[in-house]
N, C-alpha and C positions, 0 to 999 in steps of 0.2 A: 503493499499499499504506499509506503514512503516513496518508492521510486515512481510508482504510478501517479500519485497526487502531487509530488514535488512541492509541498507546501501550500496548494491552491484549492485543496478540498475542505478547508475548515476543520473543525473538531469532528472527528470520527469515532462513533461508537460501535461496539460489538452488537450484533442483533442476535442471530441464532447460529447454531452449527448443526449440520446433520450429515450422516454417512450414507451414501448411495453407492452400493456396490463396493468398487475398489477406490473411490475418491470421497474426499470431504467437501462440503460446501460450506462456506463460512461467510455469513452476511453481516455488512456493516452499514451503518447510516451516517450521513453527513448532512449538513444543513440543506443542500439542495438536490442531493443525488443518493442513490442507494447503490450498493456495491455488492458483488458476490465474488468471492476468490475461491476458485476451484483448485483444490491440491491433490494431486495424483500420488499414488503409493511411491513412486520413484523420486518424489520431492519437488517436481515441477509444478508451478503454479500459473494459473491464468486469471485475470481480472476482467470482469464484465460490469458495465454501469448502465444506469437508465434514469431518466429524470423522475423525481418524486412526483410531480404533479400528473404523470401519465398513469393511466388505470392499467393494471397488470392483466 
């Protein structure tokens, strides 16, 4: 998250964590965006983001 946001996301809070098959999904909330970090068993991670105002 530090690399992805580079200080531009504001205060980021942990949302929830869940395991799906061989990976973990970790949700974070920031003032204007929500983030999901996908962590694979091999340690690789991917960040996805969406506008908080958008309906899921």
